C-alpha positions as CSV (number, residue, x, y, z in Angstrom):
1,X,0.0,0.0,0.0
2,X,2.8,2.4,0.9
3,X,4.6,1.5,-2.3
4,X,1.5,2.3,-4.4
5,X,1.0,5.7,-2.7
6,X,4.7,6.6,-3.2
7,X,4.5,5.8,-6.9
8,X,1.3,7.9,-7.3
9,X,3.1,10.9,-5.6
10,X,6.1,10.6,-7.8
11,X,4.0,10.5,-10.9
12,X,1.9,13.5,-9.9
13,X,5.1,15.5,-9.2
14,X,6.5,14.7,-12.6
15,X,3.3,15.7,-14.3
16,X,3.3,19.0,-12.4
17,X,6.8,19.8,-13.4
18,X,6.1,18.9,-17.1
19,X,2.9,21.0,-17.1
20,X,4.7,23.9,-15.6
21,X,7.5,23.8,-18.2
22,X,5.1,23.5,-21.0
23,X,3.0,26.4,-19.9
24,X,5.9,28.8,-19.0
25,X,8.1,27.9,-22.0
26,X,11.2,28.6,-19.8
27,X,13.4,25.7,-21.0
28,X,15.5,26.7,-24.0
29,X,18.2,24.6,-25.7
30,X,21.0,26.9,-27.0
31,X,22.2,26.9,-30.6
32,X,25.7,25.7,-31.4
33,X,28.5,28.5,-31.3
34,X,29.4,29.7,-34.8
35,X,33.2,30.1,-34.7
36,X,35.2,31.7,-37.6
37,X,37.0,29.1,-39.7
38,X,40.3,30.9,-38.7
39,X,39.6,31.1,-35.0
40,X,42.5,29.8,-33.1
41,X,44.7,29.8,-36.2
42,X,47.6,32.2,-36.2
43,X,48.3,34.4,-39.3
44,X,51.8,33.9,-40.7
45,X,53.9,34.6,-43.8
46,X,54.9,31.3,-45.3
47,X,57.2,32.7,-48.0
48,X,58.0,35.6,-50.3
49,X,58.8,35.3,-53.9
50,X,61.2,36.5,-55.2
51,X,63.4,37.0,-52.2
52,X,65.6,39.7,-53.8
53,X,65.2,42.4,-56.4
54,X,65.5,46.2,-57.1
55,X,63.0,49.0,-56.6
56,X,59.7,48.3,-58.3
57,X,59.8,44.5,-58.1
58,X,56.4,42.9,-57.5
59,X,56.7,40.5,-54.6
60,X,54.2,37.6,-53.8
61,X,53.7,37.4,-50.1
62,X,52.1,34.0,-49.3
63,X,50.0,34.1,-46.1
64,X,48.9,31.2,-43.9
65,X,45.4,31.2,-42.4
66,X,44.2,34.3,-44.2
67,X,40.6,33.1,-45.0
68,X,39.1,36.4,-46.0
69,X,40.3,39.7,-47.4
70,X,40.9,42.0,-44.5
71,X,39.4,45.5,-44.3
72,X,42.9,47.1,-43.8
73,X,46.4,45.8,-44.5
74,X,49.9,47.3,-45.1
75,X,53.2,45.9,-46.2
76,X,56.6,47.2,-45.2
77,X,60.1,46.4,-46.5
78,X,62.7,47.1,-43.9
79,X,60.2,49.7,-42.3
80,X,59.5,51.4,-45.6
81,X,55.8,51.1,-46.7
82,X,55.2,49.5,-50.0
83,X,52.4,50.0,-52.6
84,X,50.1,47.0,-52.6
85,X,48.3,45.5,-55.6
86,X,45.6,43.3,-54.0
87,X,45.2,39.9,-52.4
88,X,44.4,36.7,-54.3
89,X,44.4,33.1,-53.0
90,X,46.1,34.2,-49.7
91,X,48.8,36.0,-51.6
92,X,49.4,39.7,-51.1
93,X,51.0,41.5,-54.1
94,X,53.4,44.3,-53.0
95,X,55.9,46.5,-54.9
96,X,59.4,47.1,-53.5
97,X,59.8,50.8,-52.6
98,X,62.9,52.8,-53.5
99,X,65.9,52.7,-51.1
100,X,64.3,49.8,-49.2
101,X,67.6,48.3,-48.3
102,X,67.9,44.7,-47.2
103,X,65.7,43.7,-44.2
104,X,62.6,41.9,-43.0
105,X,59.2,42.0,-44.7
106,X,56.3,43.1,-42.3
107,X,52.6,42.8,-42.9
108,X,50.0,44.6,-40.7
109,X,46.4,43.2,-41.0
110,X,43.6,44.9,-39.1
111,X,46.2,46.2,-36.6
112,X,48.0,42.9,-36.2
113,X,51.7,42.7,-37.1
114,X,53.1,39.7,-38.9
115,X,56.9,39.5,-39.4
116,X,58.2,37.6,-42.4
117,X,61.5,36.6,-43.9
118,X,64.3,38.8,-45.1
119,X,64.2,40.5,-48.5
120,X,67.5,41.3,-50.2
121,X,67.3,44.7,-51.8
122,X,69.3,45.2,-55.0
123,X,70.1,48.9,-55.5
124,X,69.4,50.5,-58.8
125,X,72.1,52.7,-60.3
126,X,70.7,56.0,-61.5
127,X,72.4,58.8,-63.4
128,X,71.1,62.4,-63.1
129,X,72.4,65.9,-63.8
130,X,73.5,67.9,-60.8
131,X,74.3,71.1,-62.7
132,X,74.8,72.3,-66.2
133,X,72.9,72.3,-69.5
134,X,74.7,74.3,-72.2
135,X,78.1,75.4,-73.2
136,X,78.9,78.9,-71.8
137,X,79.1,80.6,-68.5
138,X,76.2,81.2,-66.1
139,X,75.9,80.6,-62.4
140,X,72.7,79.4,-60.8
141,X,71.0,76.1,-59.9
142,X,70.6,72.9,-61.8
143,X,70.0,73.3,-65.5
144,X,70.3,77.1,-65.3
145,X,74.1,76.6,-65.0
146,X,76.4,76.7,-68.0
147,X,79.9,75.3,-68.0
148,X,82.6,75.2,-70.7
149,X,84.3,71.7,-70.7
150,X,84.6,71.0,-67.0
151,X,87.5,68.6,-66.4
152,X,87.8,67.6,-62.8
153,X,86.3,67.9,-59.3
154,X,87.1,67.7,-55.6
155,X,84.9,67.8,-52.5
156,X,85.8,70.0,-49.6
157,X,85.3,69.6,-45.8
158,X,81.9,71.3,-45.8
159,X,80.6,69.1,-48.6
160,X,81.1,71.7,-51.4
161,X,82.1,70.4,-54.8
162,X,84.8,72.4,-56.6
163,X,85.0,72.1,-60.3
164,X,87.8,73.0,-62.7
165,X,85.7,74.8,-65.4
166,X,88.6,74.5,-67.8
167,X,87.7,76.6,-70.9
168,X,86.0,79.2,-68.7
169,X,89.3,79.6,-66.9
170,X,87.4,79.5,-63.6
171,X,87.0,77.4,-60.5
172,X,83.3,76.9,-59.8
173,X,81.7,75.8,-56.5
174,X,78.5,73.7,-56.1
175,X,77.0,73.7,-52.6
176,X,75.3,70.6,-51.1
177,X,72.0,72.4,-51.9
178,X,72.9,72.5,-55.6
179,X,73.8,76.2,-56.0
180,X,76.6,76.9,-58.4
181,X,78.8,80.0,-58.0
182,X,82.2,81.2,-59.3
183,X,84.7,80.5,-56.6
184,X,87.8,82.0,-58.3
185,X,88.9,83.4,-61.7
186,X,87.3,85.3,-64.5
187,X,89.1,85.9,-67.8
188,X,92.2,84.0,-69.1
189,X,95.5,85.0,-67.7
190,X,97.9,84.7,-64.7
191,X,97.2,86.9,-61.6
192,X,97.5,86.0,-58.0
193,X,95.5,87.8,-55.3
194,X,91.9,87.8,-54.1
195,X,89.6,85.3,-55.9
196,X,87.7,88.2,-57.5
197,X,90.8,89.4,-59.4
198,X,92.8,86.1,-59.8
199,X,93.2,84.6,-63.2
200,X,93.9,81.1,-64.5
201,X,94.9,79.7,-67.9
202,X,93.2,76.4,-68.7
203,X,92.9,74.9,-65.2
204,X,92.6,71.2,-65.4
205,X,93.0,69.6,-62.0
206,X,91.6,70.5,-58.6
207,X,92.1,69.1,-55.1
208,X,91.1,70.1,-51.6
209,X,92.9,69.5,-48.3
210,X,91.4,68.9,-44.9
211,X,91.7,72.6,-44.0
212,X,89.8,73.7,-47.0
213,X,92.7,74.9,-49.1
214,X,92.0,74.4,-52.8
215,X,94.9,73.4,-55.1
216,X,94.7,73.9,-58.9
217,X,96.8,72.4,-61.7
218,X,96.9,75.6,-63.8
219,X,98.0,73.9,-67.0
220,X,98.3,76.8,-69.4
221,X,100.4,78.8,-66.8
222,X,102.6,75.7,-66.0
223,X,102.0,76.4,-62.3
224,X,100.3,74.9,-59.2
225,X,98.1,77.5,-57.6
226,X,96.6,77.5,-54.1
227,X,93.4,79.1,-52.9
228,X,93.1,79.7,-49.1
229,X,89.8,79.4,-47.3
230,X,89.9,83.2,-47.0
231,X,89.9,83.5,-50.8
232,X,93.6,84.4,-51.5
233,X,95.1,82.9,-54.6
234,X,98.9,82.3,-54.6
235,X,101.4,80.3,-56.7
236,X,102.6,77.2,-54.8
237,X,105.1,76.1,-57.4
238,X,106.1,76.5,-61.0
239,X,107.3,79.2,-63.4
240,X,107.7,78.7,-67.1
241,X,107.3,75.5,-69.2
242,X,110.1,72.9,-68.6
243,X,111.2,70.0,-66.5
244,X,113.1,71.2,-63.5
245,X,113.0,70.1,-59.9
246,X,113.8,72.6,-57.1
247,X,112.4,75.1,-54.7
248,X,108.9,76.5,-55.5
249,X,109.3,79.2,-58.1
250,X,112.5,77.7,-59.5
251,X,110.7,74.5,-60.5
252,X,109.3,74.0,-63.9
253,X,106.4,71.8,-65.1
254,X,105.8,70.7,-68.7
255,X,102.0,70.6,-68.5
256,X,100.5,69.8,-65.1
257,X,97.1,68.3,-65.3
258,X,96.2,66.0,-62.4
259,X,96.6,67.0,-58.7
260,X,96.1,65.3,-55.3
261,X,97.0,66.2,-51.8
262,X,97.5,64.0,-48.7
263,X,97.0,64.7,-45.0
264,X,100.6,65.7,-44.6
265,X,100.2,68.6,-47.0
266,X,102.2,66.9,-49.7
267,X,100.9,67.7,-53.2
268,X,101.2,65.2,-56.1
269,X,101.0,66.4,-59.7
270,X,100.8,64.5,-63.0
271,X,103.1,66.4,-65.3
272,X,101.7,65.1,-68.6
273,X,104.2,66.5,-71.1
274,X,107.2,65.3,-69.1
275,X,105.5,61.9,-68.4
276,X,106.3,62.2,-64.7
277,X,104.6,62.4,-61.4
278,X,106.0,65.3,-59.4
279,X,105.7,65.9,-55.6
280,X,105.6,69.2,-53.8
281,X,106.6,69.1,-50.2
282,X,104.9,71.3,-47.5
283,X,107.8,73.7,-47.8
284,X,107.3,74.0,-51.6
285,X,110.2,71.9,-52.8
286,X,109.4,70.1,-56.1
287,X,110.9,66.6,-56.8
288,X,110.2,63.8,-59.2
289,X,108.3,61.1,-57.5
290,X,108.0,58.6,-60.4
291,X,108.5,58.4,-64.1
292,X,111.2,59.2,-66.6
293,X,110.7,59.1,-70.3
294,X,107.6,58.3,-72.4
295,X,106.6,54.7,-72.5
296,X,105.0,52.0,-70.3
297,X,107.3,50.3,-67.8
298,X,106.6,49.3,-64.3
299,X,109.3,49.4,-61.6
300,X,110.8,51.6,-59.0
301,X,110.1,55.4,-59.0
302,X,112.2,57.1,-61.7
303,X,112.9,53.8,-63.5
304,X,109.2,53.5,-64.4
305,X,107.7,55.0,-67.5
306,X,104.3,56.7,-68.2
307,X,102.6,57.8,-71.4
308,X,100.8,61.1,-70.8
309,X,99.7,60.6,-67.2
310,X,96.4,62.5,-66.7
311,X,94.2,62.3,-63.5
312,X,95.6,61.1,-60.2
313,X,94.0,60.1,-56.9
314,X,95.2,58.9,-53.5
315,X,93.6,56.1,-51.5
316,X,93.2,56.0,-47.7
317,X,96.6,54.2,-47.2
318,X,98.6,56.6,-49.4
319,X,98.7,54.7,-52.7
320,X,98.6,57.0,-55.7
321,X,96.6,55.9,-58.8
322,X,97.3,57.3,-62.2
323,X,95.1,57.4,-65.3
324,X,97.9,56.8,-67.8
325,X,96.0,58.3,-70.7
326,X,97.9,57.2,-73.9
327,X,99.0,53.8,-72.6
328,X,95.3,53.2,-71.9
329,X,96.1,51.7,-68.5
330,X,95.6,52.4,-64.8
331,X,98.8,52.5,-62.8
332,X,99.5,52.4,-59.0
333,X,102.4,53.9,-57.1
334,X,102.9,52.8,-53.5
335,X,104.1,55.3,-50.9
336,X,107.6,54.1,-51.4
337,X,107.5,54.6,-55.1
338,X,106.9,51.1,-56.6
339,X,104.9,51.5,-59.9
340,X,102.7,48.7,-61.2
341,X,99.8,48.3,-63.6
342,X,96.5,47.3,-62.0
343,X,94.3,47.2,-65.1
344,X,94.4,47.7,-68.8
345,X,95.9,45.9,-71.8
346,X,95.4,46.9,-75.4
347,X,93.3,50.0,-76.3
348,X,89.6,49.2,-76.6
349,X,86.7,48.3,-74.5
350,X,86.4,45.1,-72.5
351,X,85.6,44.2,-68.9
352,X,87.7,41.6,-67.2
353,X,90.5,41.1,-64.8
354,X,93.8,43.0,-64.9
355,X,95.3,43.2,-68.4
356,X,92.3,41.5,-69.9
357,X,90.3,44.7,-69.4
358,X,90.6,47.5,-72.0
359,X,90.3,51.2,-71.7
360,X,90.3,54.0,-74.3
361,X,92.1,57.2,-73.1
362,X,91.2,57.1,-69.4
363,X,91.4,60.6,-67.9
364,X,90.5,60.4,-64.2
365,X,90.5,58.1,-61.2
366,X,89.0,58.1,-57.8
367,X,89.3,55.7,-54.8
368,X,86.7,54.7,-52.3
369,X,87.2,53.5,-48.7
370,X,86.9,49.8,-49.7
371,X,89.7,50.0,-52.2
372,X,87.6,50.2,-55.4
373,X,88.9,52.5,-58.1
374,X,86.6,54.4,-60.4
375,X,87.8,55.5,-63.8
376,X,86.5,58.1,-66.3
377,X,87.0,56.1,-69.5
378,X,86.8,59.1,-71.7
379,X,86.7,57.9,-75.2
380,X,84.6,54.9,-74.3
381,X,82.1,57.3,-72.8
382,X,81.8,55.1,-69.7
383,X,82.6,55.0,-66.0
384,X,84.5,51.9,-65.1
385,X,85.2,50.3,-61.7
386,X,88.2,48.3,-60.6
387,X,87.8,46.0,-57.6
388,X,90.6,45.4,-55.1
389,X,91.4,42.1,-56.8
390,X,91.7,43.8,-60.3
391,X,88.3,42.9,-61.7
392,X,87.0,45.6,-64.1
393,X,83.3,46.2,-64.8
394,X,81.2,49.1,-66.2
395,X,78.7,50.5,-63.6
396,X,77.5,53.3,-65.9
397,X,77.5,54.5,-69.5
398,X,76.5,53.1,-72.9
399,X,77.0,55.0,-76.1
400,X,77.9,58.7,-76.6
401,X,75.1,61.0,-75.6
402,X,73.5,63.0,-72.8
403,X,70.8,60.7,-71.4
404,X,69.9,60.3,-67.7
405,X,68.4,57.2,-66.2
406,X,69.5,53.8,-65.1
407,X,73.0,52.5,-65.7
408,X,71.8,50.4,-68.7
409,X,70.4,53.6,-70.4
410,X,72.5,56.5,-69.3
411,X,74.9,58.2,-71.7
412,X,78.0,60.4,-71.3
413,X,80.0,62.5,-73.7
414,X,83.7,62.4,-73.1
415,X,83.7,62.3,-69.3
416,X,87.0,63.7,-68.1
417,X,86.5,63.7,-64.3
418,X,85.2,61.2,-61.8
419,X,85.0,61.6,-58.0
420,X,83.5,59.4,-55.3
421,X,82.6,61.3,-52.1
422,X,82.5,59.9,-48.5
423,X,78.8,59.1,-48.9
424,X,79.6,56.9,-52.0
425,X,78.0,59.3,-54.4
426,X,79.9,59.4,-57.7
427,X,80.2,62.7,-59.6
428,X,81.2,62.9,-63.2
429,X,82.6,65.9,-65.1
430,X,80.8,65.2,-68.3
431,X,83.0,67.5,-70.4
432,X,81.4,67.1,-73.8
433,X,78.0,67.8,-72.4
434,X,79.2,70.7,-70.2
435,X,77.5,69.2,-67.2
436,X,78.3,67.7,-63.8
437,X,76.4,64.4,-63.5
438,X,75.7,62.3,-60.4
439,X,75.6,58.5,-60.0
440,X,73.6,57.1,-57.0
441,X,72.6,53.7,-55.9
442,X,68.9,53.6,-54.8
C-alpha cells in the first residue's frame, strides 16, 4: 500500500513539473556556437617570392590562415611602406619601394603585425644631372648653369664640390643644396690675389685638403696654384714650361694636369708632357716622385715610364693611382715609389681582370674606402670600376650622348673627371655635355 502511494506521488510531481515547463516555456536549448574558420589559427607569412630584387619589383607574399580579405592591410620592406596591388588566394602583391635596403618584410592586417622573412634589396644605379645644360658661363642652380668643358672635381670639408671649369678659366663651386657660383677666376691670364681678381689659364686639376685649401693644376700657366679658405690665390710652385725640380718658383712643369693632396700637406702632380709624377713638399720643394721618359714600364720610382699621365688620386693608405692616358692603363704607385699596372691591356673596351680589361684614353681616377677605383674612361664614354682584386666592370654609361636614367640607359659625352665622395655618391665631369652628372645607388 505504501509503495503504491509513493508511486502515485512521484507520478503527480513529474506531471506537475512537465505541465509547468510547457505552460511557462522557460526551458531553451541553446544553438551551437558559430566560430570563424580561422579562429585559433595564427596568421603567418609562409614565404615571399622572389626574395631579392630592385625597386619596383612585385613580390608575392604568401599568407597562412588568411581566410578572407581584410578591411585594412599594409606591407613594409625594412620599415618602408610598399604599394600593394591586391590579395588573391592568400597571396598579397606588394611593390618594393625605392631605397628599401635589405631587411625583413612586415605585414599589418587589421592592426595585427606579422613578421616575415628577409628580403634582399638590389640597389638601382641611377644617373642624373647635378648642374649644367649648355656650353657657356652662367651661375645658378641645376639646369640654369652653364659650363665650358669642366674637367675635374674635388669635395671640400663642408661638402662643397669644386669644379675646374677649364675653358671658362674658372673654379666653380657647387653647394650641397645644388647652387653653383664662381669660386675664383674670370678671364684667361695669370694673376695672384683675391679670388675676385685672380686669373687662371686652362685649369685642369683641382684638389682640396682637410683645412679647406683648394689646389689647382693651372695647366696653361705651368703652375700649381693654391686658394686659401679666405679667398687668396697664390702660386705654390712652378714658373715657365720645362722640366726642373727645385724650390717652389725655380721649379718647372711641362704641362701639369692632375693633382692630389694628402693629410701631410704633400701635393702630387701628374706632369703630362714630361711623363712624370711630381711631388711638392709642404715647404714648396718640387721633386720627381715617379716616371722618366715616355713609355710603359713598371718598376721603382724614376725607373718607371708613363705615357701622358692624366688624372691622379690617393687612397686611404697613401697609394697613388694614375690614369695613364695614352697607354690606356691604370697605374698604381705605392708610398715608397713602386709602380705597377693594375688594369688595362690593349686600347679598346672590355671588362675583365687586370690586363684582360681594355680602356680608351682614361682621364681620371677616384678611390673609395673599400679599395675600389673608379675610372673616367673618356673615349669609351663610360665610368669603369676596378675592384681590389683587379676585376673591371662598367657601372654606368653606354654610347655617346647625354641621357639620364638607369645604368643600362645613361649616356656620357667624353667624361674627363670622376669623383666618389664619403657618402659613395659618384660625380662625373661630363665635359662634352658641359655638365656635372651624379651617379647614385637607390
